[in-house]
C-alpha positions in Angstrom: 0.2 0.0 -0.2 1.7 3.2 -1.2 1.2 6.6 0.9 -1.4 7.8 -1.9 -3.7 4.7 -0.5 -3.3 5.6 2.7 -4.3 9.1 2.6 -7.6 8.2 0.3 -8.1 5.7 3.1 -7.7 8.0 5.8 -9.7 10.7 4.1 -12.5 7.8 3.5 -12.6 7.5 7.1 -12.5 10.5 8.0 -15.4 11.6 5.4 -17.6 8.4 6.8 -17.1 9.7 10.5 -18.3 13.1 9.5 -21.5 11.1 8.1 -21.9 9.2 11.1 -21.3 12.4 13.5 -24.1 14.2 11.6 -26.5 11.5 11.9 -25.8 10.9 15.3 -26.3 14.7 15.7 -29.9 15.0 13.7 -30.8 11.6 15.8 -30.0 13.4 18.9 -32.0 16.7 17.9 -35.0 14.2 16.8 -35.3 12.6 20.2 -34.7 15.6 22.2 -37.7 17.0 19.9 -40.1 13.7 20.1 -39.5 14.2 23.7 -40.7 17.7 24.1 -43.8 16.7 22.0 -44.5 13.9 24.7 -44.1 16.1 27.9 -46.3 19.1 26.5 -48.8 16.5 25.6 -48.6 14.9 29.1 -48.6 17.9 30.7 -51.6 19.5 28.6 -53.7 16.0 29.4 -52.8 16.5 33.1 -53.7 20.3 33.3 -57.2 19.4 31.6 -57.7 16.6 33.4 -56.7 17.9 37.2 -57.8 21.4 36.6 -61.3 22.9 36.7 -64.5 21.3 36.9 -65.5 18.5 35.5 -69.3 17.8 34.6 -70.9 14.5 35.6 -74.3 13.1 36.1 -74.9 12.0 39.8 -77.3 9.6 38.7 -74.5 7.5 37.2 -73.5 6.8 41.0 -75.2 4.9 43.9 -75.5 7.2 46.8 -73.5 6.2 50.1 -75.1 7.6 53.7 -72.5 5.5 56.1 -69.8 7.8 55.3 -68.5 10.0 58.3 -66.9 13.1 57.2 -66.3 16.9 58.2 -65.6 19.8 56.4 -63.3 22.0 58.8 -63.2 24.9 56.5 -64.4 27.2 53.4 -62.5 30.2 53.1 -61.6 32.7 50.5 -57.7 32.0 49.7 -57.0 34.6 47.6 -58.8 36.6 44.8 -58.9 33.8 42.5 -59.7 30.6 45.0 -61.7 29.2 47.9 -59.8 26.8 50.2 -61.8 23.8 51.2 -60.6 21.0 53.8 -62.1 18.4 56.0 -62.1 14.5 56.1 -63.9 11.8 55.1 -63.6 7.7 55.7 -66.0 4.8 55.9 -65.6 3.4 59.7 -64.0 0.2 59.7 -62.2 0.6 56.4 -58.5 1.5 56.2 -57.9 4.2 53.2 -55.4 2.3 50.8 -56.3 4.4 48.2 -57.1 8.2 48.0 -59.3 8.8 44.9 -62.2 10.8 46.4 -63.2 13.5 44.6 -65.3 16.9 45.6 -68.6 17.4 44.3 -70.5 20.3 43.7 -74.2 19.6 43.2 -77.9 21.3 43.4 -80.9 19.7 44.9 -83.1 18.3 42.6 -80.4 18.8 39.8 -78.9 15.3 38.1 -75.6 17.5 36.4 -73.1 18.0 39.1 -69.4 19.4 38.8 -66.2 17.5 40.5 -62.7 18.5 41.3 -59.9 16.6 42.3 -58.8 16.6 46.2 -55.5 16.6 47.6 -54.9 14.2 50.3 -53.7 15.6 53.8 -52.7 13.4 56.3 -54.7 13.3 59.4 -53.5 11.5 62.3 -55.8 13.5 64.3 -58.9 11.7 62.9 -57.1 8.2 63.9 -56.9 9.4 67.5 -60.6 10.4 67.4 -61.7 7.1 66.0 -59.0 5.1 68.2 -61.5 2.5 69.2 -61.5 1.0 65.7 -57.8 0.1 66.0 -57.7 1.4 62.3 -55.4 4.1 60.5 -57.6 6.8 58.9 -54.7 9.0 58.3 -55.3 9.0 55.1 -58.5 10.6 55.4 -57.7 14.4 55.0 -58.2 16.5 51.9 -58.0 19.5 50.5 -59.1 21.5 47.5 -59.0 24.9 45.8 -62.4 26.2 43.9 -61.5 28.6 41.3 -63.8 31.6 41.3 -63.9 31.8 37.7 -66.5 28.8 37.8 -68.5 29.8 40.5 -69.7 33.4 39.6 -73.7 33.8 40.9 -73.7 29.9 41.5 -74.9 28.4 44.9 -74.1 24.8 45.5 -74.0 21.8 48.0 -70.7 20.0 48.5 -70.6 16.3 48.4 -68.4 13.8 47.5 -67.3 10.8 45.2 -65.6 8.3 47.3 -64.4 4.8 46.3 -65.3 2.2 48.7 -64.2 -1.7 48.0 -63.4 -0.5 44.3 -66.8 0.9 43.4 -67.7 4.7 43.3 -70.1 6.5 45.5 -71.8 9.4 45.7 -71.9 11.1 49.1 -74.4 13.8 50.0 -73.6 16.5 52.8 -76.0 19.3 52.1 -73.3 21.7 53.3 -74.0 24.9 51.4 -71.1 26.4 49.0 -71.7 29.7 47.3 -69.0 32.2 45.8 -69.9 35.9 46.7 -67.4 37.7 44.8 
């Protein structure tokens, strides 16, 4: 192999390396672009699912009257939101999974609105019901209710709870209204 052949082989190798590096860069950019698109779609879905009111028909749920609950406070948080907190439980059932939703409903109307609730630890509730010897620490909840959905509306507060893998509607007859 003479010197020119060696140079030619080296030149070909360098050209090939440039092509491979170019392909790698383009694949990296493509992967980043696709990742950003997937993240944006997940964020949009999450925002749509977890923010704002979701309309439901309360006739689609069996009612449950054996739930124990207490709404500690409903107060104006700031100019945009009200804050609600409390606890809800089924006596004798340990709370393994918290997927309770706040329901805003009107008496005599099948249409209601749900909001997600945030789980709050409530060891005080476990202490109050200590005779059961069941851990009710996961019974606490809190939620933010956006004022933009509440203008001139009066509702009652209820809950959708999951007991033994079945969803139930719990009426409380606690009034909620936004006064502006």
